[in-house]
Each structure stands twice: as structure tokens, then as C-alpha cells.
N, CA, C and O atoms as a printed pandas DataFrame, in Angstrom:
     atom_number atom_name residue_name chain_id  residue_number  x_coord  y_coord  z_coord
0              1         N          MET        A               1   95.825  100.896   29.177
1              2        CA          MET        A               1   94.951  101.235   29.130
2              3         C          MET        A               1   94.666  102.453   28.776
3              4         O          MET        A               1   94.979  103.272   29.641
4              5         N          GLY        A               2   94.089  102.986   27.630
5              6        CA          GLY        A               2   93.511  104.028   28.004
6              7         C          GLY        A               2   92.233  104.714   28.156
7              8         O          GLY        A               2   91.203  104.066   28.335
8              9         N          ARG        A               3   92.238  106.135   28.089
9             10        CA          ARG        A               3   90.757  106.538   28.962
10            11         C          ARG        A               3   89.897  106.419   28.194
11            12         O          ARG        A               3   88.851  105.930   28.623
12            13         N          SER        A               4   89.966  106.775   26.894
13            14        CA          SER        A               4   88.735  106.557   26.066
14            15         C          SER        A               4   88.297  104.452   26.054
15            16         O          SER        A               4   87.182  103.990   25.812
16            17         N          LEU        A               5   89.221  103.850   26.297
17            18        CA          LEU        A               5   88.987  103.011   25.664
18            19         C          LEU        A               5   88.717  101.859   26.981
19            20         O          LEU        A               5   88.725  100.638   26.824
20            21         N          GLN        A               6   88.416  102.768   28.651
21            22        CA          GLN        A               6   87.961  102.446   29.057
22            23         C          GLN        A               6   86.791  102.930   29.826
23            24         O          GLN        A               6   86.139  102.262   30.628
24            25         N          ILE        A               7   86.563  104.388   29.433
25            26        CA          ILE        A               7   85.484  104.348   29.086
26            27         C          ILE        A               7   84.230  103.622   28.052
27            28         O          ILE        A               7   83.107  103.375   28.492
28            29         N          ALA        A               8   84.533  103.416   27.010
29            30        CA          ALA        A               8   83.719  102.419   26.283
30            31         C          ALA        A               8   83.417  101.395   26.864
31            32         O          ALA        A               8   82.208  101.191   26.977
32            33         N          LEU        A               9   84.446  100.294   27.491
33            34        CA          LEU        A               9   84.204   99.073   28.195
34            35         C          LEU        A               9   83.528   99.427   28.988
35            36         O          LEU        A               9   83.650   98.577   29.869
36            37         N          ILE        A              10   82.158  100.874   29.645
37            38        CA          ILE        A              10   82.591  101.382   31.088
38            39         C          ILE        A              10   80.708  100.562   30.519
39            40         O          ILE        A              10   79.942   99.627   30.753
40            41         N          VAL        A              11   80.987  102.483   29.208
41            42        CA          VAL        A              11   79.561  101.649   28.107
42            43         C          VAL        A              11   79.111   99.917   27.813
43            44         O          VAL        A              11   78.126   99.226   28.076
44            45         N          ALA        A              12   79.625   99.832   27.545
45            46        CA          ALA        A              12   79.537   98.958   26.828
46            47         C          ALA        A              12   78.720   97.683   28.150
47            48         O          ALA        A              12   78.048   96.711   27.805
48            49         N          GLU        A              13   78.887   97.887   28.936
49            50        CA          GLU        A              13   78.326   96.992   30.097
50            51         C          GLU        A              13   77.742   97.845   30.566
51            52         O          GLU        A              13   76.941   97.401   31.389
52            53         N          ALA        A              14   77.721   98.692   30.493
53            54        CA          ALA        A              14   76.145   99.161   31.282
54            55         C          ALA        A              14   74.816   99.101   30.566
55            56         O          ALA        A              14   73.715   99.169   31.111
56            57         N          LEU        A              15   75.070   98.960   29.216
57            58        CA          LEU        A              15   74.324   98.298   27.847
58            59         C          LEU        A              15   74.345   97.105   28.189
59            60         O          LEU        A              15   73.324   96.876   28.837
60            61         N          ILE        A              16   75.209   95.892   28.058
61            62        CA          ILE        A              16   75.054   94.811   28.253
62            63         C          ILE        A              16   73.740   94.783   29.459
63            64         O          ILE        A              16   72.618   94.297   29.314
64            65         N          THR        A              17   74.354   95.528   30.752
65            66        CA          THR        A              17   73.499   95.484   31.586
66            67         C          THR        A              17   71.683   95.419   31.488
67            68         O          THR        A              17   70.729   94.692   31.766
68            69         N          PHE        A              18   72.010   96.657   30.924
69            70        CA          PHE        A              18   70.251   97.361   31.110
70            71         C          PHE        A              18   69.252   96.290   29.178
71            72         O          PHE        A              18   68.075   96.046   28.915
72            73         N          LEU        A              19   70.055   96.128   28.708
73            74        CA          LEU        A              19   69.879   95.071   27.677
74            75         C          LEU        A              19   69.178   94.152   28.020
75            76         O          LEU        A              19   68.166   93.865   27.381
76            77         N          ARG        A              20   69.792   93.076   29.772
77            78        CA          ARG        A              20   70.094   91.872   30.574
78            79         C          ARG        A              20   68.732   91.944   31.320
79            80         O          ARG        A              20   68.102   90.973   31.737
80            81         N          LEU        A              21   68.226   93.824   31.464
81            82        CA          LEU        A              21   67.926   93.516   32.188
82            83         C          LEU        A              21   66.131   94.151   31.703
83            84         O          LEU        A              21   65.159   94.275   32.448
84            85         N          ILE        A              22   66.209   94.356   30.659
85            86        CA          ILE        A              22   64.704   95.353   29.645
86            87         C          ILE        A              22   64.459   93.864   29.937
87            88         O          ILE        A              22   63.921   93.969   31.039
88            89         N          PRO        A              23   64.498   92.576   29.683
89            90        CA          PRO        A              23   63.233   91.420   30.031
90            91         C          PRO        A              23   62.504   91.178   31.157
91            92         O          PRO        A              23   61.291   91.012   31.031
92            93         N          THR        A              24   63.219   91.105   32.675
93            94        CA          THR        A              24   62.611   91.059   34.090
94            95         C          THR        A              24   62.028   92.365   34.275
95            96         O          THR        A              24   60.948   92.201   34.841
96            97         N          PHE        A              25   62.228   93.478   34.077
97            98        CA          PHE        A              25   61.541   94.967   34.147
98            99         C          PHE        A              25   60.137   94.128   33.856
99           100         O          PHE        A              25   59.309   93.800   34.705
100          101         N          LEU        A              26   60.081   93.806   32.089
101          102        CA          LEU        A              26   58.961   93.542   31.287
102          103         C          LEU        A              26   56.974   92.580   31.589
103          104         O          LEU        A              26   55.758   92.573   31.397
104          105         N          TRP        A              27   58.603   91.764   32.382
105          106        CA          TRP        A              27   58.233   90.345   32.935
106          107         C          TRP        A              27   57.286   91.588   34.561
107          108         O          TRP        A              27   56.241   92.134   34.209
108          109         N          LEU        A              28   57.520   91.723   35.311
109          110        CA          LEU        A              28   57.413   92.548   36.808
110          111         C          LEU        A              28   56.363   92.831   36.284
111          112         O          LEU        A              28   55.483   92.009   36.537
112          113         N          LEU        A              29   55.961   93.929   35.436
113          114        CA          LEU        A              29   55.774   94.989   34.955
114          115         C          LEU        A              29   53.894   94.246   34.220
115          116         O          LEU        A              29   52.735   94.383   34.612
116          117         N          LEU        A              30   54.499   93.549   33.123
117          118        CA          LEU        A              30   53.328   92.168   33.148
118          119         C          LEU        A              30   52.530   91.356   34.009
119          120         O          LEU        A              30   51.369   91.053   33.734
120          121         N          ASN        A              31   52.961   91.095   34.762
121          122        CA          ASN        A              31   52.833   90.579   36.137
122          123         C          ASN        A              31   51.720   91.298   37.370
123          124         O          ASN        A              31   50.938   90.824   38.194
124          125         N          LEU        A              32   52.255   93.049   36.867
125          126        CA          LEU        A              32   51.475   94.353   37.520
126          127         C          LEU        A              32   50.140   94.474   37.014
127          128         O          LEU        A              32   49.149   94.247   37.708
128          129         N          TRP        A              33   50.100   94.839   35.782
129          130        CA          TRP        A              33   49.024   94.818   35.291
130          131         C          TRP        A              33   47.490   93.834   35.143
131          132         O          TRP        A              33   46.272   93.970   35.034
132          133         N          HIS        A              34   49.262   92.114   35.288
133          134        CA          HIS        A              34   47.346   90.745   34.982
134          135         C          HIS        A              34   47.398   91.009   36.324
135          136         O          HIS        A              34   46.230   91.284   36.595
136          137         N          VAL        A              35   48.320   91.128   37.758
137          138        CA          VAL        A              35   47.094   91.662   38.911
138          139         C          VAL        A              35   45.664   92.723   39.329
139          140         O          VAL        A              35   44.633   92.441   39.939
140          141         N          ASN        A              36   46.162   94.103   38.668
141          142        CA          ASN        A              36   45.754   94.660   38.968
142          143         C          ASN        A              36   44.129   94.352   38.323
143          144         O          ASN        A              36   42.999   94.491   38.792
144          145         N          TYR        A              37   44.823   93.729   36.641
145          146        CA          TYR        A              37   43.445   93.318   36.124
146          147         C          TYR        A              37   42.492   92.730   36.727
147          148         O          TYR        A              37   41.312   93.035   36.900
148          149         N          ARG        A              38   43.459   91.374   37.198
149          150        CA          ARG        A              38   42.137   90.439   38.588
150          151         C          ARG        A              38   41.870   90.996   38.869
151          152         O          ARG        A              38   41.022   91.352   38.051
152          153         N          ILE        A              39   41.853   92.138   40.228
153          154        CA          ILE        A              39   41.781   92.282   41.040
154          155         C          ILE        A              39   40.301   93.933   41.041
155          156         O          ILE        A              39   39.659   94.291   42.029
156          157         N          SER        A              40   40.212   94.595   39.494
157          158        CA          SER        A              40   39.667   95.525   39.151
158          159         C          SER        A              40   38.390   94.337   39.098
159          160         O          SER        A              40   37.342   94.474   39.731
160          161         N          ARG        A              41   38.731   93.050   38.137
161          162        CA          ARG        A              41   37.399   91.919   37.291
162          163         C          ARG        A              41   36.913   91.850   39.615
163          164         O          ARG        A              41   36.050   92.595   40.080
164          165         N          ASN        A              42   37.721   90.835   40.516
165          166        CA          ASN        A              42   36.809   90.937   41.956
166          167         C          ASN        A              42   36.152   91.595   41.980
167          168         O          ASN        A              42   34.993   91.218   41.806
168          169         N          ARG        A              43   36.537   93.708   42.318
169          170        CA          ARG        A              43   35.373   94.503   42.481
170          171         C          ARG        A              43   34.834   94.452   42.341
171          172         O          ARG        A              43   33.932   94.266   43.157
172          173         N          LYS        A              44   34.634   94.592   40.617
173          174        CA          LYS        A              44   33.671   94.356   39.812
174          175         C          LYS        A              44   32.569   93.256   40.322
175          176         O          LYS        A              44   31.381   93.576   40.308
176          177         N          LYS        A              45   32.782   92.572   40.560
177          178        CA          LYS        A              45   31.572   91.401   41.000
178          179         C          LYS        A              45   31.424   91.415   42.174
179          180         O          LYS        A              45   30.583   90.640   42.628
180          181         N          MET        A              46   31.968   92.052   42.849
181          182        CA          MET        A              46   31.739   91.968   44.486
182          183         C          MET        A              46   31.379   93.660   44.451
183          184         O          MET        A              46   31.341   94.129   45.588
184          185         N          ILE        A              47   31.160   94.469   43.560
185          186        CA          ILE        A              47   30.187   95.877   43.817
186          187         C          ILE        A              47   29.174   95.315   42.664
187          188         O          ILE        A              47   28.922   96.350   42.047
188          189         N          LYS        A              48   28.547   94.408   42.109
189          190        CA          LYS        A              48   27.369   94.074   42.253
190          191         C          LYS        A              48   26.196   93.076   42.711
191          192         O          LYS        A              48   24.977   92.991   42.561
192          193         N          MET        A              49   27.635   92.083   43.605
193          194        CA          MET        A              49   26.538   91.112   44.682
194          195         C          MET        A              49   26.262   91.722   45.896
195          196         O          MET        A              49   25.289   91.425   46.589
196          197         N          LEU        A              50   27.793   93.292   46.415
197          198        CA          LEU        A              50   25.924   94.319   47.618
198          199         C          LEU        A              50   25.287   94.027   46.515
199          200         O          LEU        A              50   24.610   93.023   46.298
200          201         N          ARG        A              51   25.602   95.299   45.506
201          202        CA          ARG        A              51   24.437   95.889   44.946
202          203         C          ARG        A              51   22.672   95.575   45.042
203          204         O          ARG        A              51   21.606   96.171   45.201
204          205         N          ARG        A              52   23.271   94.113   44.807
205          206        CA          ARG        A              52   21.682   92.748   44.902
206          207         C          ARG        A              52   21.676   92.605   45.938
207          208         O          ARG        A              52   20.524   92.180   46.018
208          209         N          GLU        A              53   22.284   92.591   47.651
209          210        CA          GLU        A              53   22.434   92.755   48.479
210          211         C          GLU        A              53   21.435   94.326   49.049
211          212         O          GLU        A              53   21.130   94.444   50.236
212          213         N          GLY        A              54   21.322   94.635   48.746
213          214        CA          GLY        A              54   20.456   96.434   48.649
214          215         C          GLY        A              54   21.280   97.863   49.814
215          216         O          GLY        A              54   21.085   98.830   50.551
216          217         N          LEU        A              55   22.462   96.766   49.041
217          218        CA          LEU        A              55   23.605   97.676   49.454
218          219         C          LEU        A              55   23.446   99.343   48.223
219          220         O          LEU        A              55   23.196   99.210   47.026
220          221         N          SER        A              56   23.667  100.810   48.924
221          222        CA          SER        A              56   23.706  100.914   47.914
222          223         C          SER        A              56   24.318  101.553   47.612
223          224         O          SER        A              56   24.577  102.580   48.240
224          225         N          GLU        A              57   25.098  101.069   45.930
225          226        CA          GLU        A              57   25.663  102.070   45.264
226          227         C          GLU        A              57   27.674  102.470   45.529
227          228         O          GLU        A              57   28.790  102.154   45.116
228          229         N          ASN        A              58   26.784  103.584   46.754
229          230        CA          ASN        A              58   28.580  105.072   47.430
230          231         C          ASN        A              58   28.887  103.348   48.779
231          232         O          ASN        A              58   29.986  102.795   48.738
232          233         N          VAL        A              59   28.194  103.012   49.398
233          234        CA          VAL        A              59   29.012  101.634   49.782
234          235         C          VAL        A              59   28.814  100.737   49.608
235          236         O          VAL        A              59   29.178   99.980   50.509
236          237         N          SER        A              60   28.304  100.248   48.718
237          238        CA          SER        A              60   29.141   99.435   47.533
238          239         C          SER        A              60   30.520   99.889   47.093
239          240         O          SER        A              60   31.564   99.240   47.021
240          241         N          ILE        A              61   30.359  100.711   46.914
241          242        CA          ILE        A              61   31.803  100.970   45.682
242          243         C          ILE        A              61   33.035  100.935   47.455
243          244         O          ILE        A              61   33.854  100.042   47.670
244          245         N          ARG        A              62   32.854  101.771   48.113
245          246        CA          ARG        A              62   33.629  101.642   48.984
246          247         C          ARG        A              62   34.567  100.216   49.730
247          248         O          ARG        A              62   35.747   99.867   49.689
248          249         N          ILE        A              63   33.222   99.635   50.441
249          250        CA          ILE        A              63   33.721   98.297   50.229
250          251         C          ILE        A              63   34.518   97.610   49.468
251          252         O          ILE        A              63   35.558   96.981   49.666
252          253         N          ALA        A              64   33.737   97.873   48.391
253          254        CA          ALA        A              64   34.244   96.537   47.398
254          255         C          ALA        A              64   36.082   97.465   47.122
255          256         O          ALA        A              64   37.178   96.905   47.163
256          257         N          GLU        A              65   35.860   98.644   46.918
257          258        CA          GLU        A              65   38.258   99.409   47.241
258          259         C          GLU        A              65   38.666   98.718   48.194
259          260         O          GLU        A              65   39.700   98.120   47.898
260          261         N          HIS        A              66   38.245   98.503   49.395
261          262        CA          HIS        A              66   38.750   98.374   50.471
262          263         C          HIS        A              66   39.395   97.188   51.029
263          264         O          HIS        A              66   40.261   96.942   51.869
264          265         N          MET        A              67   38.170   96.165   49.749
265          266        CA          MET        A              67   38.725   95.150   50.120
266          267         C          MET        A              67   39.757   94.447   48.335
267          268         O          MET        A              67   40.382   93.400   48.165
268          269         N          PHE        A              68   39.590   95.158   47.752
269          270        CA          PHE        A              68   40.870   95.128   46.583
270          271         C          PHE        A              68   41.548   96.298   45.933
271          272         O          PHE        A              68   41.441   96.858   44.842
272          273         N          PRO        A              69   42.120   96.425   46.767
273          274        CA          PRO        A              69   42.744   97.486   47.133
274          275         C          PRO        A              69   43.822   97.545   45.394
275          276         O          PRO        A              69   44.662   96.657   45.253
276          277         N          LYS        A              70   43.666   98.564   44.307
277          278        CA          LYS        A              70   44.286   98.275   43.327
278          279         C          LYS        A              70   46.206   98.549   43.030
279          280         O          LYS        A              70   46.342   99.758   42.841
280          281         N          ILE        A              71   47.249   98.010   42.966
281          282        CA          ILE        A              71   47.964   98.227   43.136
282          283         C          ILE        A              71   49.088   98.653   42.044
283          284         O          ILE        A              71   49.469   98.449   40.891
284          285         N          GLU        A              72   49.438   99.649   43.645
285          286        CA          GLU        A              72   50.165  100.749   42.350
286          287         C          GLU        A              72   52.111  101.115   42.965
287          288         O          GLU        A              72   52.317  101.353   44.155
288          289         N          LEU        A              73   53.165  101.089   42.039
289          290        CA          LEU        A              73   54.109  100.698   42.322
290          291         C          LEU        A              73   54.277  102.343   41.714
291          292         O          LEU        A              73   53.808  102.786   40.666
292          293         N          SER        A              74   55.148  103.099   42.796
293          294        CA          SER        A              74   55.365  104.734   42.815
294          295         C          SER        A              74   56.788  104.762   42.943
295          296         O          SER        A              74   57.126  103.745   42.337
296          297         N          PRO        A              75   57.735  105.267   43.330
297          298        CA          PRO        A              75   58.854  105.402   42.728
298          299         C          PRO        A              75   58.841  107.177   43.606
299          300         O          PRO        A              75   59.906  107.517   44.121
300          301         N          TRP        A              76   57.982  107.873   43.674
301          302        CA          TRP        A              76   57.952  109.119   44.316
302          303         C          TRP        A              76   57.475  108.070   45.991
303          304         O          TRP        A              76   58.292  107.700   46.834
304          305         N          LYS        A              77   56.184  107.862   46.019
305          306        CA          LYS        A              77   55.633  107.199   47.047
306          307         C          LYS        A              77   55.356  105.883   47.661
307          308         O          LYS        A              77   54.650  105.216   46.904
308          309         N          LEU        A              78   55.662  105.248   48.787
309          310        CA          LEU        A              78   55.497  103.822   49.040
310          311         C          LEU        A              78   53.836  103.372   49.096
311          312         O          LEU        A              78   52.993  104.265   49.175
312          313         N          THR        A              79   53.668  102.779   49.077
313          314        CA          THR        A              79   51.955  102.298   49.653
314          315         C          THR        A              79   52.202  101.607   49.749
315          316         O          THR        A              79   53.262  101.158   49.313
316          317         N          SER        A              80   51.056  100.805   50.657
317          318        CA          SER        A              80   51.312   99.586   50.599
318          319         C          SER        A              80   49.778   98.696   49.991
319          320         O          SER        A              80   48.580   98.861   49.760
320          321         N          LEU        A              81   50.676   97.877   49.965
321          322        CA          LEU        A              81   49.657   96.278   49.863
322          323         C          LEU        A              81   48.087   96.277   50.347
323          324         O          LEU        A              81   46.972   96.068   49.869
324          325         N          THR        A              82   48.647   96.611   51.490
325          326        CA          THR        A              82   47.377   95.586   52.118
326          327         C          THR        A              82   46.326   97.671   52.449
327          328         O          THR        A              82   45.142   97.653   52.112
328          329         N          GLY        A              83   46.621   98.447   52.764
329          330        CA          GLY        A              83   46.276   99.507   53.269
330          331         C          GLY        A              83   45.957  100.865   52.491
331          332         O          GLY        A              83   45.362  101.785   53.052
332          333         N          ALA        A              84   46.471  100.948   50.914
333          334        CA          ALA        A              84   46.875  101.522   50.364
334          335         C          ALA        A              84   47.827  102.718   49.886
335          336         O          ALA        A              84   47.930  103.028   48.699
336          337         N          GLY        A              85   48.668  103.505   51.157
337          338        CA          GLY        A              85   49.789  103.936   51.436
338          339         C          GLY        A              85   48.683  104.576   52.887
339          340         O          GLY        A              85   49.235  105.306   53.710
340          341         N          LYS        A              86   47.653  104.344   53.015
341          342        CA          LYS        A              86   46.893  105.679   54.159
342          343         C          LYS        A              86   47.901  105.181   55.380
343          344         O          LYS        A              86   47.672  105.693   56.476
344          345         N          HIS        A              87   48.771  104.424   55.315
345          346        CA          HIS        A              87   49.052  104.980   56.924
346          347         C          HIS        A              87   49.640  105.555   57.517
347          348         O          HIS        A              87   50.008  105.132   58.613
348          349         N          SER        A              88   50.109  107.187   56.905
349          350        CA          SER        A              88   50.747  107.386   57.081
350          351         C          SER        A              88   49.557  108.983   58.135
351          352         O          SER        A              88   49.904  109.914   58.863
352          353         N          GLU        A              89   48.176  108.495   57.621
353          354        CA          GLU        A              89   46.916  109.441   58.107
354          355         C          GLU        A              89   46.161  109.013   59.269
355          356         O          GLU        A              89   45.139  109.636   59.557
356          357         N          ARG        A              90   46.693  107.611   60.270
357          358        CA          ARG        A              90   46.628  107.225   61.191
358          359         C          ARG        A              90   47.329  107.906   62.402
359          360         O          ARG        A              90   48.514  108.230   62.336
360          361         N          LYS        A              91   46.739  108.068   63.258
361          362        CA          LYS        A              91   47.520  108.699   64.578
362          363         C          LYS        A              91   48.226  107.725   65.170
363          364         O          LYS        A              91   47.568  107.158   66.042
364          365         N          GLU        A              92   48.802  107.508   65.095
365          366        CA          GLU        A              92   49.785  106.557   66.726
366          367         C          GLU        A              92   49.838  106.631   67.736
367          368         O          GLU        A              92   50.291  107.577   68.381
368          369         N          GLU        A              93   49.164  105.159   68.320
369          370        CA          GLU        A              93   48.690  105.077   69.463
370          371         C          GLU        A              93   49.969  104.717   70.127
371          372         O          GLU        A              93   51.017  104.423   69.552
372          373         N          LYS        A              94   49.728  104.781   71.573
373          374        CA          LYS        A              94   50.824  103.604   71.779
374          375         C          LYS        A              94   50.119  103.215   72.892
375          376         O          LYS        A              94   49.262  103.692   73.635
376          377         N          ALA        A              95   51.372  101.192   72.653
377          378        CA          ALA        A              95   50.692  100.298   72.980
378          379         C          ALA        A              95   50.083  100.321   74.379
379          380         O          ALA        A              95   50.298  101.219   75.194
380          381         N          HIS        A              96   49.033   98.886   74.663
381          382        CA          HIS        A              96   48.749   99.596   76.177
382          383         C          HIS        A              96   49.228   98.322   77.183
383          384         O          HIS        A              96   48.706   97.973   78.242
384          385         N          TRP        A              97   50.581   97.661   76.381
385          386        CA          TRP        A              97   50.649   96.688   77.007
386          387         C          TRP        A              97   52.847   97.144   76.710
387          388         O          TRP        A              97   53.674   97.914   76.222
388          389         N          LYS        A              98   52.669   96.219   77.292
389          390        CA          LYS        A              98   54.713   96.752   77.031
390          391         C          LYS        A              98   55.151   94.881   77.184
391          392         O          LYS        A              98   54.631   93.986   77.851
392          393         N          ALA        A              99   56.357   94.893   76.198
393          394        CA          ALA        A              99   56.840   93.323   75.723
394          395         C          ALA        A              99   57.727   93.495   77.058
395          396         O          ALA        A              99   57.936   94.460   77.793
396          397         N          GLY        A             100   58.245   91.895   77.067
397          398        CA          GLY        A             100   59.070   91.281   77.852
398          399         C          GLY        A             100   58.464   91.481   79.851
399          400         O          GLY        A             100   59.125   90.963   80.751
């Protein structure tokens, strides 16, 4: 088999793989968009409810953002879905107990 034929087959295989993965990536992006949309709606409802209860707007927004963090997936920074990626800011504490 000639070298140019091998390169053509590798390129064709890469192209076929890429075309097969496009629907998967689109499905993932659509689901992420939908989840963020639902989270933002719940966040807005919670802010309204907390404002009706008498809390200030700043406190209401901070509570709602803590309860419903936005999901962001970025290849440059790893974010946690529960803590909005702020784990590096907290101090490491030694456990007061020992296992085993």
C-alpha cells in the first residue's frame, strides 16, 4: 500500500469519526443549555420569593446563586457543579479524626 493511500485512509477515518461524533456533541450542548435555562428560571423564582419574604436584593441574589449555580464546562478550568469551582480558595484543614 502506498504512503499516500495510507494518509488518505487515515484522513477518511478521522472524517467519518468526526461526523459520527457531531450529533453526540450537539446533544450534549443542547442538554447543557436546557439545564442552565431551567436553573436560571428556578434562580429567578427563588429571588422573587426571597424578596417577598423581606430580604434585600443583594442577599436574595447571593442565596439564589449559591443554591442554583450556573453550570459551565470549560476545558481551561475545571468547575465543580456543586461549588461553582471555588474549591481552590478554601483552606485545607486537617481532619480531627483518623481513619482506621
